[in-house]
N, C-alpha and C positions, 0 to 999 in steps of 0.2 A: 416798817418792814422793807426790807430790799428785795425786789421782785427778781426772780431768777428763771432764766431758761436753761433747761439741761437737755444736752443732745448726748445719748449713750445708747448704743445697740445691744449692749448686754443687759438683759433683765436683772441679774444677780447684782450687777455694780450699780444700776439705777436704783434698786431697792435700798442698797447700802447709802447711797447719796441721799435718798428720801429720809432715811433714818437719821442721818447725820444732821440734817437741817430741820427736822420736825420740831425741835424744842429750841430753835435759835431765832436770830433776827432775819433769817432769810426764808422767803415764801417762794415755793416753786409754783410758778404761774403756767408753765408749759413744759412738757418733755416729749422729745422726738427721738427717732431712731436712725436718722441719717443726715448728712450734711445738707442736702437739698431742702430738706423739711425745716431747717433752721431758717433759712432766708424766706421761706413762705409763711413761717409762724411769727416772725418778728412784728410785723404791723399790727396783728391782732392781739399778741401776748404783751407787747410794750415792756419787756424786761429792763431792769436797771443793770444786770449783769448776766453773762453768759457763761456757762461751764460746758466745754465741748471736748468730746472724746477725740484723740488725734486720729485713731484708725476707725473711720466710719464708712458704710457704704455710700456710693454716689459721690459724695464730696468729703474730703478729710476735714479735720478741725482746722488744720493750718490753711487749707483752701478757703474755708468759711472765713477765717480771720482775715486773710488777705483781701477777699471781697469787701468785707466790712469796712476795713481801713481804707480801701480804694474808694468807697463811697464817702469817706469822711465821718464814718461812725466810730466815735471814740469811746463807746461803752466798754467797761472792763470785760475782758475776756480771760478766762482761766482754762488751760488745756489740761487734759488728763491723759497720761501715757502709761501703758502697761509694762514697757520696758525702756531701758536707757539707750536708745539708738543714737548712734554717733551724729547724725545730721539733724536729729528732730530739734534739739535745743537751739542750735544755730539758726535753722530756718524759722523757728517760731519766734525767737527774739528779733530777727531781722523783719518779720511780718508785723511785729507791734503787739506781741502778746503782753498781759499784765501778770499772769500767774501761771507756773508749769508744775504739776503734782504727779508723782508716781502713784499709780492706782493702789499698790499695796499698803502705801503709807497714807493714803487719803483718811483713813478713820482718825489719825492722830494729828494730822497738819492740815487738812482741807479747810477747816473754819479759820485757822490762822492764817492762811493764805487769802481767804475771802475777805477777812477784816483788813488785811494790809492792802489789797488791791482797792478796797473801797475808800481807803484813806489817801489814794494816789500813789501808792507805792508799787514797786515790782517785787514779786516774790517768786523765787526759783528754789526748787527743793535742793537741798545741800548736796545730795548724792549726784544729782545731774550736773550742778555747777562744778563739783569736784572732778567728775569725768571730763567735762569740757575744758578745765584747766589742764589736767593730765594730758589730753590729746594735743592740745595746742602749745603747751609750754614745756613739755619734757626736754631736758637739756638746756633750757633757757638761762638766762642770766639770774645771778643770786637776787639782785635788786633791780627789777624791771622798771622801777620809777626813778631810778637815778637821773638826776639832772632837773627834775621839777623843782619849782620854787615852793616855798612854804605855802603861799596862797593856792597854787596849782594843786598841792597835795591835799589841802582842805577840800577843794572842789571834787577831787576824785573820791575822798573819804565820804562826802555827802552823796555823791553819785551811787556809791556802793550801798548806802542805806536806802536806795530806791527812790531818791527825791528827784523831782523833775526840775528843769532849769529855774523856773519861778521860785520854788522852794528853796533851792540852793542860794538864790539871790537874796531871798528873805533872811536865810540863816546867817549870811556873811555880810548883810547890810550893804549890798551893791545892787546895781541893776542888772536886769536879765540879760541885757546887751553885753555887760562886762562878762557874765557868766560864759556866754557864747564865745568871746574873744579868748577867755581863759582855756575853754575846751578846744578851740581851734590850735591854740599854741600847744596844748598838751598833745593833741593828735600828732602835730608836726614833730615833737620831741621824741615821742615814743614809736613813731612809725606806724600807727595805727589808722584805719579809715573810717571806723564807725564807733558809735557808743557801746555796742556789743563787745567789739574787740578790746575796747578800754576796760569794761567791766571784767573781762576774763583775765586780762593782765594784771589789773589792780588787785583782783581777788587772790591771784598767786602771790603777790607781794605780801598782801595781808596775811596769808596762810603761813608763809615762811618767816614772818616777822621782820622783813626787810624794811 
């Protein structure tokens, strides 16, 4: 069983999460109602995975995520959001989240998201990703990936599947250092400065069939 800590200040949403996980491989070992309580409960609860509401009292889910990553805590973190705010997804991805789920869609996708992040993948709700692409790439080039080599496109394709550098290296039968070199070259060619920007750009190319 995967031990889960849930931070959610809405009792109805919390009850829904508890019902979803009740007959799954996920066991809720602690539930709290604000961000500060998450950090207080962690040493005692020892969860394998955290589900955090983005909008919580005292400290937001993204704030807690940043704190954890700043401490070197790499446990999977899934954020729940009630609406698709323009800046939430960007901020959360840059902070190092593993999953992002819209609350209204949680009954149908939360378990899928949890399974993915437990496998080391990143899972972002399709609606959120679509809005990110629309906001950042409206009026962009028809083929954002133009100029990439075949191997660089393969790296991007595996990145879109949520694979980390070591997993991409394994898939392509190269070293992790080689993958990092490819990513550096891709950043330079596409004019992006981060993994997040690359995911958005590549997703747009995939969406348009470029």
